[in-house]
VOPALUM-908503 format. One record per residue: residue in one letter; chain; residue number from 1; z, x, y of N, C-alpha, C in turn. Coordinates in steps of 0.001 Angstrom, whole numbers, plus 500000, padded with zeros to 6 digits. Example, Ala and Ser with C-alpha at 12.3 -4.5 7.8 and 13.67 -1.06 7.14 Angstrom:
BEGIN
+--------+--------+-----+--------+--------+--------+--------+--------+--------+--------+--------+--------+
! residu ! chaine ! num !    n.Z !    n.X !    n.Y !   ca.Z !   ca.X !   ca.Y !    c.Z !    c.X !    c.Y !
+--------+--------+-----+--------+--------+--------+--------+--------+--------+--------+--------+--------+
!      a !      A !   1 ! 507800 ! 513190 ! 494310 ! 507800 ! 512300 ! 495500 ! 507800 ! 513200 ! 496700 !
!      s !      A !   2 ! 507080 ! 512850 ! 497750 ! 507140 ! 513670 ! 498940 ! 507870 ! 512900 ! 500030 !
+--------+--------+-----+--------+--------+--------+--------+--------+--------+--------+--------+--------+
***
This chain:
BEGIN
+--------+--------+-----+--------+--------+--------+--------+--------+--------+--------+--------+--------+
! residu ! chaine ! num !    n.Z !    n.X !    n.Y !   ca.Z !   ca.X !   ca.Y !    c.Z !    c.X !    c.Y !
+--------+--------+-----+--------+--------+--------+--------+--------+--------+--------+--------+--------+
!      m !      A !   1 ! 138626 ! 900230 ! 378902 ! 137815 ! 900233 ! 380393 ! 138359 ! 899703 ! 381653 !
!      t !      A !   2 ! 138618 ! 900100 ! 382568 ! 138973 ! 899452 ! 383703 ! 138144 ! 898470 ! 384502 !
!      p !      A !   3 ! 138597 ! 897721 ! 385147 ! 137726 ! 896647 ! 385989 ! 136521 ! 897410 ! 386667 !
!      e !      A !   4 ! 136951 ! 898644 ! 387232 ! 136109 ! 899572 ! 388040 ! 134827 ! 899888 ! 387352 !
!      e !      A !   5 ! 135099 ! 900391 ! 386340 ! 134081 ! 901010 ! 385366 ! 133255 ! 899920 ! 384904 !
!      k !      A !   6 ! 133744 ! 898808 ! 384373 ! 132811 ! 897604 ! 383982 ! 131842 ! 897019 ! 384754 !
!      l !      A !   7 ! 132643 ! 897016 ! 386329 ! 131698 ! 896628 ! 387316 ! 130497 ! 897483 ! 387634 !
!      k !      A !   8 ! 130637 ! 898882 ! 387449 ! 129637 ! 899945 ! 387490 ! 128647 ! 899807 ! 386474 !
!      e !      A !   9 ! 129234 ! 899524 ! 385285 ! 128310 ! 899550 ! 384031 ! 127261 ! 898445 ! 384120 !
!      l !      A !  10 ! 127982 ! 897160 ! 384927 ! 127044 ! 895901 ! 384863 ! 125936 ! 895872 ! 385958 !
!      i !      A !  11 ! 126392 ! 896652 ! 386837 ! 125504 ! 896972 ! 388006 ! 124449 ! 897931 ! 387679 !
!      g !      A !  12 ! 124697 ! 898878 ! 386972 ! 123865 ! 899997 ! 386516 ! 123038 ! 899450 ! 385095 !
!      k !      A !  13 ! 123200 ! 898444 ! 384557 ! 122602 ! 897939 ! 383514 ! 121648 ! 896563 ! 384132 !
!      s !      A !  14 ! 121878 ! 896322 ! 385125 ! 121293 ! 895098 ! 386091 ! 119838 ! 895611 ! 386081 !
!      d !      A !  15 ! 118675 ! 894527 ! 385992 ! 117539 ! 894682 ! 386066 ! 116871 ! 894679 ! 387644 !
!      l !      A !  16 ! 117925 ! 894592 ! 388275 ! 117358 ! 894610 ! 389653 ! 116740 ! 895918 ! 390266 !
!      t !      A !  17 ! 115490 ! 895684 ! 390865 ! 114739 ! 896579 ! 391305 ! 114967 ! 897126 ! 392852 !
!      t !      A !  18 ! 116231 ! 897777 ! 393058 ! 116329 ! 898048 ! 394580 ! 116812 ! 899494 ! 394531 !
!      d !      A !  19 ! 116696 ! 900121 ! 395828 ! 116702 ! 901323 ! 395996 ! 118269 ! 901948 ! 395514 !
!      p !      A !  20 ! 118676 ! 902901 ! 395470 ! 119910 ! 903475 ! 395222 ! 121135 ! 903201 ! 396472 !
!      q !      A !  21 ! 120605 ! 903176 ! 397656 ! 121635 ! 902924 ! 398695 ! 122030 ! 901751 ! 398616 !
!      t !      A !  22 ! 121248 ! 900682 ! 398293 ! 121537 ! 899111 ! 398214 ! 122500 ! 899139 ! 397168 !
!      k !      A !  23 ! 122320 ! 899577 ! 395824 ! 123022 ! 899536 ! 394620 ! 124799 ! 899948 ! 394819 !
!      e !      A !  24 ! 124532 ! 900888 ! 395889 ! 125870 ! 901771 ! 396143 ! 126622 ! 900859 ! 397137 !
!      r !      A !  25 ! 125825 ! 899987 ! 398047 ! 126402 ! 899362 ! 399033 ! 127205 ! 897858 ! 398264 !
!      i !      A !  26 ! 126030 ! 897373 ! 397151 ! 126791 ! 896333 ! 396447 ! 127938 ! 896743 ! 395781 !
!      l !      A !  27 ! 127978 ! 897781 ! 395237 ! 129232 ! 898265 ! 394239 ! 130182 ! 898471 ! 395257 !
!      g !      A !  28 ! 129966 ! 899021 ! 396211 ! 131336 ! 899338 ! 397265 ! 131936 ! 898044 ! 397770 !
!      e !      A !  29 ! 131183 ! 897068 ! 397933 ! 131583 ! 895750 ! 398508 ! 132241 ! 894796 ! 397129 !
!      a !      A !  30 ! 131713 ! 895122 ! 395817 ! 132218 ! 894664 ! 394884 ! 133610 ! 895174 ! 394496 !
!      l !      A !  31 ! 133543 ! 896605 ! 394746 ! 135030 ! 897104 ! 394349 ! 136258 ! 896851 ! 395668 !
!      e !      A !  32 ! 135499 ! 896713 ! 396723 ! 136759 ! 896287 ! 397726 ! 137336 ! 894908 ! 397609 !
!      n !      A !  33 ! 136241 ! 894014 ! 396983 ! 136739 ! 892384 ! 396919 ! 137685 ! 892710 ! 395562 !
!      l !      A !  34 ! 137315 ! 893380 ! 394635 ! 138251 ! 893520 ! 393372 ! 139686 ! 894032 ! 393717 !
!      k !      A !  35 ! 139642 ! 895056 ! 394883 ! 140658 ! 895554 ! 394953 ! 141646 ! 894828 ! 395741 !
!      d !      A !  36 ! 141036 ! 893844 ! 396597 ! 141612 ! 892682 ! 397313 ! 142177 ! 891450 ! 396279 !
!      i !      A !  37 ! 141445 ! 891346 ! 395435 ! 142050 ! 890443 ! 394402 ! 143193 ! 890636 ! 393787 !
!      v !      A !  38 ! 142971 ! 892031 ! 393083 ! 144304 ! 892412 ! 392568 ! 145385 ! 892684 ! 393504 !
!      q !      A !  39 ! 145151 ! 893124 ! 394621 ! 146277 ! 893317 ! 395361 ! 147268 ! 891770 ! 395616 !
!      k !      A !  40 ! 146232 ! 890687 ! 395829 ! 146712 ! 889474 ! 396195 ! 147498 ! 889103 ! 394643 !
!      k !      A !  41 ! 147063 ! 889420 ! 393574 ! 147810 ! 889085 ! 392452 ! 148978 ! 889486 ! 392519 !
!      t !      A !  42 ! 149265 ! 890956 ! 392542 ! 150378 ! 891485 ! 392292 ! 151362 ! 891037 ! 393498 !
!      q !      A !  43 ! 150962 ! 890754 ! 394824 ! 151770 ! 890143 ! 395693 ! 152417 ! 888716 ! 395427 !
!      s !      A !  44 ! 151475 ! 887937 ! 394637 ! 151871 ! 886685 ! 394289 ! 152714 ! 886574 ! 393157 !
!      a !      A !  45 ! 152906 ! 887910 ! 392223 ! 153542 ! 888092 ! 391176 ! 154911 ! 888466 ! 391453 !
!      q !      A !  46 ! 155016 ! 888572 ! 392652 ! 156587 ! 889211 ! 392984 ! 157308 ! 887921 ! 393294 !
!      p !      A !  47 ! 158665 ! 888028 ! 392711 ! 159409 ! 886769 ! 392806 ! 159846 ! 886823 ! 394368 !
!      e !      A !  48 ! 160130 ! 885142 ! 394354 ! 160829 ! 884826 ! 395827 ! 162238 ! 885327 ! 395780 !
!      p !      A !  49 ! 162911 ! 885771 ! 397052 ! 164279 ! 886118 ! 397320 ! 165265 ! 884652 ! 396642 !
!      n !      A !  50 ! 166029 ! 885218 ! 396100 ! 167107 ! 884110 ! 395494 ! 168164 ! 884128 ! 396350 !
!      i !      A !  51 ! 168203 ! 882989 ! 397083 ! 169520 ! 882730 ! 397935 ! 170808 ! 882981 ! 397439 !
!      g !      A !  52 ! 170849 ! 882281 ! 396081 ! 172472 ! 882570 ! 395530 ! 172549 ! 883922 ! 395334 !
!      r !      A !  53 ! 171650 ! 884804 ! 394950 ! 172001 ! 886157 ! 394393 ! 172217 ! 886972 ! 395826 !
!      a !      A !  54 ! 171662 ! 886626 ! 396991 ! 171959 ! 887131 ! 398305 ! 173310 ! 886981 ! 398493 !
!      i !      A !  55 ! 173742 ! 885686 ! 398286 ! 175063 ! 885205 ! 398648 ! 176362 ! 885933 ! 398000 !
!      m !      A !  56 ! 175875 ! 886098 ! 396788 ! 176858 ! 886719 ! 395700 ! 176871 ! 888159 ! 395889 !
!      k !      A !  57 ! 175900 ! 888772 ! 396609 ! 175917 ! 890302 ! 396681 ! 177074 ! 890859 ! 397453 !
!      s !      A !  58 ! 177307 ! 889937 ! 398455 ! 178212 ! 890517 ! 399751 ! 179716 ! 889624 ! 399421 !
!      r !      A !  59 ! 180738 ! 890304 ! 399523 ! 181983 ! 889488 ! 399952 ! 182193 ! 888651 ! 401127 !
!      t !      A !  60 ! 181690 ! 889263 ! 401918 ! 181615 ! 888586 ! 403296 ! 180959 ! 887090 ! 403134 !
!      m !      A !  61 ! 179939 ! 887513 ! 402550 ! 178973 ! 886041 ! 402366 ! 179440 ! 884907 ! 401655 !
!      r !      A !  62 ! 180240 ! 885559 ! 400386 ! 180957 ! 884689 ! 399353 ! 182067 ! 883900 ! 400103 !
!      f !      A !  63 ! 182806 ! 884715 ! 400917 ! 183985 ! 883881 ! 401667 ! 183431 ! 883031 ! 402480 !
!      a !      A !  64 ! 182202 ! 883468 ! 403344 ! 181566 ! 882368 ! 404367 ! 181283 ! 881332 ! 403500 !
!      a !      A !  65 ! 180609 ! 881406 ! 402325 ! 180152 ! 880217 ! 401632 ! 181092 ! 879342 ! 401156 !
!      a !      A !  66 ! 182225 ! 880034 ! 400918 ! 183253 ! 879094 ! 400135 ! 184099 ! 878515 ! 401320 !
!      a !      A !  67 ! 184001 ! 879164 ! 402619 ! 184590 ! 878377 ! 403748 ! 183991 ! 876925 ! 404317 !
!      v !      A !  68 ! 182760 ! 877162 ! 403937 ! 181625 ! 876210 ! 404421 ! 181711 ! 874922 ! 403570 !
!      i !      A !  69 ! 182066 ! 875155 ! 402299 ! 182084 ! 874274 ! 401421 ! 183561 ! 873484 ! 401419 !
!      v !      A !  70 ! 184623 ! 874293 ! 401577 ! 185768 ! 873545 ! 401641 ! 185529 ! 872949 ! 403170 !
!      l !      A !  71 ! 185074 ! 873165 ! 404278 ! 185160 ! 872449 ! 405588 ! 184497 ! 871023 ! 405157 !
!      a !      A !  72 ! 183242 ! 871444 ! 404610 ! 182564 ! 870196 ! 404048 ! 183332 ! 869050 ! 403337 !
!      c !      A !  73 ! 184166 ! 869757 ! 402482 ! 184968 ! 868709 ! 401829 ! 186142 ! 868064 ! 402478 !
!      v !      A !  74 ! 187017 ! 868797 ! 403351 ! 187874 ! 868322 ! 404378 ! 187013 ! 867266 ! 405283 !
!      i !      A !  75 ! 185850 ! 867387 ! 405546 ! 185445 ! 866401 ! 406850 ! 184931 ! 865297 ! 405887 !
!      g !      A !  76 ! 184585 ! 865333 ! 404740 ! 184239 ! 864254 ! 404169 ! 185240 ! 863553 ! 403467 !
!      l !      A !  77 ! 186475 ! 864001 ! 403380 ! 187790 ! 863212 ! 402923 ! 188159 ! 862374 ! 404100 !
!      s !      A !  78 ! 188065 ! 863250 ! 405503 ! 188832 ! 862556 ! 406470 ! 187933 ! 861477 ! 406880 !
!      l !      A !  79 ! 186531 ! 861426 ! 406505 ! 185614 ! 860205 ! 407041 ! 185781 ! 859136 ! 406223 !
!      w !      A !  80 ! 186302 ! 859538 ! 404730 ! 186384 ! 858654 ! 403677 ! 187817 ! 857840 ! 403621 !
!      r !      A !  81 ! 188756 ! 858061 ! 404422 ! 190123 ! 857763 ! 404743 ! 189882 ! 856148 ! 405029 !
!      t !      A !  82 ! 190718 ! 855431 ! 404391 ! 190881 ! 853793 ! 404622 ! 191222 ! 853411 ! 406136 !
!      t !      A !  83 ! 190753 ! 852319 ! 406420 ! 190615 ! 851963 ! 407757 ! 191702 ! 850992 ! 407904 !
!      g !      A !  84 ! 192625 ! 850556 ! 406955 ! 193394 ! 849530 ! 406860 ! 192969 ! 848200 ! 406726 !
!      s !      A !  85 ! 191613 ! 848095 ! 406222 ! 191157 ! 846904 ! 405765 ! 191721 ! 846480 ! 404497 !
!      g !      A !  86 ! 192214 ! 847341 ! 403668 ! 192891 ! 846822 ! 402337 ! 194142 ! 846216 ! 402678 !
!      i !      A !  87 ! 194909 ! 846504 ! 403884 ! 196225 ! 846059 ! 404066 ! 195828 ! 844351 ! 404751 !
!      a !      A !  88 ! 194799 ! 844423 ! 405396 ! 194490 ! 843116 ! 405708 ! 194020 ! 842091 ! 404861 !
!      l !      A !  89 ! 193201 ! 842595 ! 404012 ! 193152 ! 841721 ! 403005 ! 194114 ! 841302 ! 401807 !
!      a !      A !  90 ! 195287 ! 842178 ! 401863 ! 196501 ! 842038 ! 401222 ! 197092 ! 840758 ! 401799 !
!      d !      A !  91 ! 197170 ! 840960 ! 403447 ! 197864 ! 839763 ! 404092 ! 197045 ! 838303 ! 403747 !
!      v !      A !  92 ! 195722 ! 838448 ! 403512 ! 195058 ! 837171 ! 403354 ! 195417 ! 836619 ! 402138 !
!      l !      A !  93 ! 195429 ! 837679 ! 401169 ! 195784 ! 837058 ! 399711 ! 197180 ! 836601 ! 399730 !
!      a !      A !  94 ! 198216 ! 837091 ! 400580 ! 199693 ! 836739 ! 400544 ! 199616 ! 835112 ! 400995 !
!      q !      A !  95 ! 198758 ! 835024 ! 402126 ! 198938 ! 833507 ! 402731 ! 198104 ! 832496 ! 401860 !
!      t !      A !  96 ! 196864 ! 833125 ! 401207 ! 196394 ! 832227 ! 400247 ! 197287 ! 831585 ! 399182 !
!      e !      A !  97 ! 198179 ! 832465 ! 398694 ! 199027 ! 832218 ! 397457 ! 200109 ! 831414 ! 397839 !
!      q !      A !  98 ! 200402 ! 831299 ! 399219 ! 201611 ! 830289 ! 399815 ! 200701 ! 828775 ! 399739 !
!      v !      A !  99 ! 199468 ! 828763 ! 399683 ! 198976 ! 827519 ! 399837 ! 199370 ! 826493 ! 398639 !
!      k !      A ! 100 ! 199882 ! 825093 ! 398683 ! 200177 ! 824516 ! 397526 ! 199006 ! 823229 ! 397199 !
!      a !      A ! 101 ! 198079 ! 823040 ! 398392 ! 197284 ! 821864 ! 398256 ! 196239 ! 822286 ! 399234 !
!      y !      A ! 102 ! 194839 ! 821784 ! 398517 ! 193800 ! 821949 ! 399419 ! 192621 ! 820877 ! 399363 !
!      k !      A ! 103 ! 191779 ! 820733 ! 400303 ! 190801 ! 819520 ! 400389 ! 189561 ! 820441 ! 400514 !
!      y !      A ! 104 ! 188445 ! 819686 ! 399852 ! 186945 ! 820160 ! 400343 ! 186309 ! 818935 ! 400025 !
!      n !      A ! 105 ! 185094 ! 819098 ! 400726 ! 183962 ! 818149 ! 400762 ! 182992 ! 818512 ! 399668 !
!      l !      A ! 106 ! 182360 ! 817489 ! 399006 ! 181223 ! 817602 ! 398088 ! 180176 ! 817186 ! 398452 !
!      i !      A ! 107 ! 178931 ! 817472 ! 398273 ! 177735 ! 817114 ! 398526 ! 176890 ! 817483 ! 397238 !
!      f !      A ! 108 ! 176248 ! 816526 ! 396541 ! 175165 ! 816705 ! 395434 ! 173937 ! 816156 ! 395801 !
!      e !      A ! 109 ! 172846 ! 817005 ! 395514 ! 171446 ! 816566 ! 395957 ! 170578 ! 816735 ! 394497 !
!      l !      A ! 110 ! 170241 ! 815806 ! 394114 ! 169371 ! 815745 ! 393037 ! 167942 ! 815557 ! 393235 !
!      t !      A ! 111 ! 166757 ! 816146 ! 392951 ! 165157 ! 815845 ! 393388 ! 164661 ! 816156 ! 391929 !
!      g !      A ! 112 ! 163831 ! 815288 ! 391934 ! 162868 ! 815375 ! 390484 ! 161642 ! 814489 ! 390389 !
!      n !      A ! 113 ! 161269 ! 814278 ! 389202 ! 159946 ! 813351 ! 388795 ! 160595 ! 812741 ! 387401 !
!      e !      A ! 114 ! 160882 ! 811592 ! 387620 ! 161347 ! 810845 ! 386125 ! 159904 ! 810730 ! 385594 !
!      l !      A ! 115 ! 158924 ! 810372 ! 386091 ! 157805 ! 810037 ! 385728 ! 156798 ! 811023 ! 386581 !
!      p !      A ! 116 ! 155317 ! 810910 ! 386032 ! 154601 ! 812133 ! 386908 ! 154370 ! 811071 ! 388188 !
!      e !      A ! 117 ! 154456 ! 810014 ! 388174 ! 154279 ! 809015 ! 389423 ! 155341 ! 808656 ! 390253 !
!      k !      A ! 118 ! 156379 ! 808990 ! 389582 ! 157887 ! 808335 ! 390281 ! 158833 ! 809407 ! 390329 !
!      p !      A ! 119 ! 158657 ! 810052 ! 391880 ! 159513 ! 810994 ! 392151 ! 160984 ! 810214 ! 392227 !
!      y !      A ! 120 ! 161931 ! 811075 ! 392522 ! 163254 ! 810453 ! 392938 ! 164113 ! 811295 ! 393652 !
!      h !      A ! 121 ! 165025 ! 811116 ! 394323 ! 165992 ! 811729 ! 395205 ! 167355 ! 810817 ! 395272 !
!      s !      A ! 122 ! 168568 ! 811781 ! 394820 ! 169686 ! 811386 ! 394909 ! 170515 ! 812152 ! 395683 !
!      e !      A ! 123 ! 171593 ! 811532 ! 396274 ! 172543 ! 812438 ! 397316 ! 174018 ! 811619 ! 396883 !
!      t !      A ! 124 ! 175011 ! 812428 ! 396540 ! 176101 ! 811967 ! 396485 ! 177236 ! 812745 ! 397246 !
!      r !      A ! 125 ! 177934 ! 812079 ! 397997 ! 179069 ! 812898 ! 398725 ! 180360 ! 812396 ! 398499 !
!      g !      A ! 126 ! 181256 ! 813163 ! 398630 ! 182788 ! 812947 ! 398322 ! 183754 ! 814109 ! 398963 !
!      t !      A ! 127 ! 184942 ! 813413 ! 398858 ! 185985 ! 814509 ! 398961 ! 186677 ! 814654 ! 397964 !
!      s !      A ! 128 ! 187720 ! 815814 ! 397485 ! 188169 ! 816114 ! 396820 ! 189713 ! 816656 ! 397129 !
!      l !      A ! 129 ! 190767 ! 816464 ! 396607 ! 191902 ! 816709 ! 397104 ! 192551 ! 817471 ! 395711 !
!      n !      A ! 130 ! 193397 ! 818713 ! 396155 ! 193825 ! 819184 ! 394782 ! 195185 ! 819559 ! 395341 !
!      s !      A ! 131 ! 196316 ! 819591 ! 394345 ! 197625 ! 819782 ! 394776 ! 198145 ! 820472 ! 393409 !
!      e !      A ! 132 ! 199098 ! 821272 ! 393696 ! 199672 ! 822083 ! 392499 ! 200858 ! 820836 ! 391958 !
!      e !      A ! 133 ! 201516 ! 820197 ! 392710 ! 202358 ! 819280 ! 392694 ! 202023 ! 818163 ! 392005 !
!      y !      A ! 134 ! 200819 ! 817410 ! 392630 ! 200525 ! 816112 ! 392441 ! 199119 ! 815946 ! 391594 !
!      g !      A ! 135 ! 198474 ! 817164 ! 391340 ! 197337 ! 817245 ! 390684 ! 195905 ! 816885 ! 391568 !
!      w !      A ! 136 ! 194901 ! 816468 ! 391142 ! 193750 ! 816312 ! 392134 ! 193335 ! 814712 ! 391818 !
!      k !      A ! 137 ! 192540 ! 814695 ! 393226 ! 191977 ! 813343 ! 393379 ! 190929 ! 813205 ! 394041 !
!      r !      A ! 138 ! 189861 ! 812633 ! 393587 ! 188337 ! 812578 ! 394303 ! 188549 ! 811156 ! 394903 !
!      i !      A ! 139 ! 187893 ! 811378 ! 396182 ! 187751 ! 810149 ! 397231 ! 186369 ! 809791 ! 397508 !
+--------+--------+-----+--------+--------+--------+--------+--------+--------+--------+--------+--------+
***
């Protein structure tokens, strides 16, 4: 039984006391609404166009897509090129390796509580000399 036939049967069995013209008008509106609903369902059931399939159908489109991909890769590689910073860091490393001795200053600060009522603060300063040839000395 089709949806239209079911709808006609339901309206025919209804206990509404109306004149036949009103029943026909209600039935006509219901059938129109039913057709709209069925039409919308069939439209929404249609698949959306697939871009990949559209590109692969045409030989020209495949060639254009491949050209765009290659162009993007070339641009990406040209932007990724080194700017010479690696060479500058290698120069710094070479100069650092030539250093045979160095000096640095130390500052140690300690704060805390020995006991809950007795906070302390300690500061120690110093200088350290380090040499490959002579060892290290703290002043």
